[in-house]
Steps between C-alpha positions, in 0.01 A plus 500: 500500500800731515773288334442353154590520133231599252562334164348523154572314178402574142500214251563489126239239415259252656777289654563594863874448455513778239584774750615807308523747790503501878453768761581458870440740789658407833326629813655483845342643814224646283738700278614439144872430520578360154356484150609282211387481137633299210401397153553129434539301181195272528488123464345407267609811314195615309239770563129481439302794376293508819789503746672779308172693505497473880858602585645632175811279504633331185805309375675832446482564874618160623706315238828631643396474864615238753303181552306427819778325702735799459231744608382283789858489630467880547166465680536202734732673748274805515196293599667236718285416801208717387150392404400598146189702422329521162172636367343179367744270676404188300629661178830636633575195714434268205731711278777475756457124541483448121821698444681303771381176338589618148860560605532198730540721805397374844195698615554622858131497600439871536210601725253706292219738597238648270394866499217420256346265756559759773336768287195280444478435878559855619394751235148578384579598141336387174821349358817383669738554209844609616468868414154524661603315816808721525290815460264380773808468724606857422767414241486667159642263246672593176634275224272202571646169370856613547624231739664746740201735503273204569727377782499850653119509492486151649731610782274798574195272520684248718608772744135605539323163500735222609 
């Protein structure tokens, strides 16, 4: 796969619609041609202790940020016609669908691929967490659980395994 958009969402709480950040890496002809990152005011707008422990984001980071539809308007043109790739596709795809539903937006039926599943198929490593799968593909990851850093690692895995 040489043309795709790697995408990663972080959520504020247990609701999949509570996207609080997004990272997107656009790959064309096997090269990264665009990157996008944004904080998002989540819906519903509350943070749990555990999600903040994972990504470090709080109300202070997102209360004055745009909501999902405004941010998605900046993303949709960048990814038009491309399949989406995520590490643990079921999570990221369900976040995207939940946010579209939350805001009454028509979901365009994006085609999704999963680098976690590809890692499990192709790599003989003890754990297939994003940072370990990326390392096995020769990509040194920094700032794990930053949505853009995670999307960059996902893109590196996809370029090796998909």
